[in-house]
KOLVO-428066 format. One record per residue: residue in three letters; x, y, z of N, C-alpha, C, O in turn. Coordinates in steps of 0.001 Angstrom, whole numbers, plus 500000, padded with zeros to 6 digits. Layout:
BEGIN
AlaXYZXYZXYZXYZ
...
END
This chain:
BEGIN
Met125847074772321796125170076026321919124397075577320395124915074862319537
Pro122588076410320310121932076201319569121763078373319356121747079233320237
Pro121659078530317598121570079878318002120689080684318816119763080260319507
Pro121023081772318686119737082507318880118910082733317910118837082740316681
Ser117828083063319609116437083538318619116636085308317378117685085942317260
Val115083085700316572115565086315316666115078087277317595115394088425317283
Leu114435087177318595113738087149319968114057087353320619113366086851321506
Pro115727088484321496116076088251322246115254088370323593115612087771324607
Ser114123089182323548113291088784325258112735087970325523112525087658326695
Lys112064086994323967111874086038324051112937084498324635112554083571325349
Asp114208084691324063115373084273324844115425084441326223115407083480326992
Leu115504085919326687115291086080328014115150085504329126115880085159330055
Ile113423085436328704112571085134329704113074083604329089113325083002330133
Leu113271082940328299113098081557328634113839080815329806113547079912330590
Glu115486082015329441116670081263330072115877081637331901115860080674332666
Arg115506082506332233115299083294333329114507082526334205114629082564335429
Arg113162081366333188111750080959333733111503080818335181110515081021335887
Ala112883080347335442112909079274336817112251080949338431111401081113339305
Glu113840081925337575113529082653338735111734083373339258110794083248338472
Pro111595083895340283111033084441341226110269085774340800109275086280341320
Ala110792086070340034110461087896339069109916087643338681108798088026339024
Val110048086473337225110030086292335922109382085099335340109143085153334134
Ala108913083558336276108185082736335920106029083352335278105259083093334353
Arg106047084337336724104669084131336213104659085386334419103813085504333533
Leu105627085858334569105135086385332609105916085107332393106225085350331226
Phe106653083543332712106780083318331924105561082518331908105482081772330932
Arg104504082473332805103718080908332622102570082271331899101581081705331434
Leu102489083673331728101325084080330457102048083818328915101595083190327958
Ala103284084512329053104196084109327370103797083026326912103298083220325804
Phe103745081194327434104298080311326615103486079101327543103831077922327457
Glu102337079561328458101557078446328301100736078507328038100090079524327788
Arg100389077279327982098556076981327412097587077898327543097170077571328654
Arg096857078902327182095408079960327117094928078918327927095077077708327754
Pro093907079936329486092501079528329529091618079934328005091535080762327098
Ala091186078932328423089457078479326908088506079863327496087339079790327111
Glu088832081169328407087926082139328176088812082793329264089249082559330391
Glu088836083942328101090070085678328921089688086771328876090096087444327930
Leu088803087375329813088658088835330268088550089436330910087572089450331657
Tyr089573090310330956090456091069331187089752093008331655089585093735330676
Asp089505093467332719089381095614332721090190095637331918091261095040332028
Leu089864096305330976091364097245330254091853098571330905092983099056330837
Ala090345099231331790090706100630332202090974100063334196091010100814335171
Arg091038099343334181091944098743335762093675097723335658094645097556336397
Asp093204097233334169094780096167334455094728096428333330093973095677332712
Pro095336097392332584096000098293330332096924096497329740096723096003328631
Gly097923095831330881098728095510330321097997093559330378098664092524330346
Cys096592093697330461095709092063330120096738091570331143097586090978330475
Leu097144091515332690097949090396333298097401089787334508097806088973335338
Glu095582090947334179095232089844335668093576089345334776092657090122334516
Asn093629087772334448092165087172333755091622087498335172092221087400336243
Ile089757088101334827088783087421335922087484086685335345086505086593336085
Ala087426085982333620086737085777332822086311084577334475085165084128334494
Ala087094084256335463086321083046336794086387083838337289087470083547337797
Ser086107085058337812085857085519339020084746085563339281084277084557338747
Ala083368086482340148082549086905340132082167088623339078081310089001338279
Glu083347089160339700083328090413339127083685090187337397083324091213336821
Gly084041089574336797083596089441335119082389088280335057082097087712334005
Ala081969088108335875080182086542335565079719087714333780079952087736332572
Ala078849088585335030077773089134334114078974090284333625079315090995334570
Ala079595090559332472079944090938331536080839090028330794081254090595329784
Lys081383088578330950081089087460329856080136087344329703079787087827328625
Glu078902086632330597077373086927330380076940087553329097076323086977328201
Arg077307088718329107076635089876328297077365089487326719076866089249325619
Leu078726089554327198079957089433325705079002087611325040078700087311323884
Arg078889087169325746078309085709325549077549084831325075077471083639324776
Ser076570086580325119074929086495323947074968086318322835074641085542321937
Arg075971088185323295075984088774322276076936088280321052076570088581319915
Leu078298087439321247078898086579320297078174085360319628078564084787318611
Glu076884085009320474077056083695320330075574084210318926075167083343318153
Arg074932085873318869074015085565318507074162086429316866073429086979316044
Trp075459086143317051076874087186315984076755086178315128076323086380313993
Met076996085373315408077873083546315100076854082402314237076711081508313402
Arg076277083385315338074373082343314719073909083574313087073590083368311916
Glu074098084614313824073178086271311874074272086403310600074245087012309530
Thr075617085188311511076816085031309979077130083576309886078201083206309404
Gly076185082689310354076520081415309482077405080153310022077164078947309966
Asp079067081221310835079115080967311692078563079603311549077448079096311673
Pro079664079224311265079448076967311603079757076408313556079208075721314416
Gly080876077191313393080855077357316062079872077520315938079857077237317136
Ala078354077817315557077694077929316440076172076747315915074981076569316169
Ala077173076263315138075360075065314818075188074463315954075498075170316912
Glu074695073106316290073629072728317145073587071392316805073865071096315643
Gly073305070561317562073130069508316754074792068455316941075598068352317866
Pro074700067760315394075885066653314757076670067292314383077847067208314732
Glu076148068215313454077049069992313203078549070420313967079699070714313641
Ala077695070238315238079066071651316266079433070349316414078393069957316941
Ala079681070001316391080469068317316298082197068619314963083144067837314885
Gly082022070071314074082039069006312912081640067720311655082261067118310778
Gly080298067748312164079823066038311555080335064975312468080053063918311903
Glu080889064739313489080745063729314427079599062931314666079366061743314446
Gly078759064093315296077899063419316207077534063315317086076329063376317333
Glu078688063056318155079147062257319018078824063461319707079155064532319199
Pro078093063422321025077972064488322352079376064276323064079791063318323716
Gly079934065407322749080797066518323491081990065958322490083092065991323038
Ala081996065565321443083584065701320434083348067256319970082433068027319680
Leu085130067199320119085672068578319236084911068801318307084026067965318130
Ala084968069910317449084941070563315932086216070129315646086956069643316501
Pro086638070344313994088321069534313755089418071000313938090575070959313519
Trp088779072363314687089325073685314783090135073054316371091256072991316875
Asp088782072697316664089586072545318662090515071241319377091177071033320393
Ser089964070325317758091128068896318171092637069110317510093454068227317249
Tyr092735070207317363094505070159316836095515070159318259095388070919319219
Pro096451069172318102097571069368319731097922070556320374097541071602319849
Tyr098541070602321356099513071296322182100620071100321702100959069933321902
Phe101164071522321305102986071342321432103830072816322249104919073378322132
Gly103234072898322653104418074323324181104046072765325018103547071852324360
Ser104187072682325723103887072133327066105513071031327125105573070030327840
Gly106386071382326457108074070634326962108797071755327409109981071776327745
Leu108161072489327391109535073954328421109359073944329927110038074690330633
END
């Protein structure tokens, strides 16, 4: 038997992840996160319902994206670069910057 973790709640969710009442919480806590997340904190303070892909979140997402892109340009953030610099200097269209290409090691659960 493996040693218990220091996080009993994590152990509990892992052990019971197949149970319908726990499955959603398991996915929220352990699966790979979507590229974009947006939550209505007034209606969903627990941030359980991602509205980023919904029509409801479209206007807020566009407004927030514009603010973020402007701030990134103003502060010289390398993630705001266009052209070859956007791919970490590789210059290949669609190439990922180095910080976006690390492997994900959580899919084996």
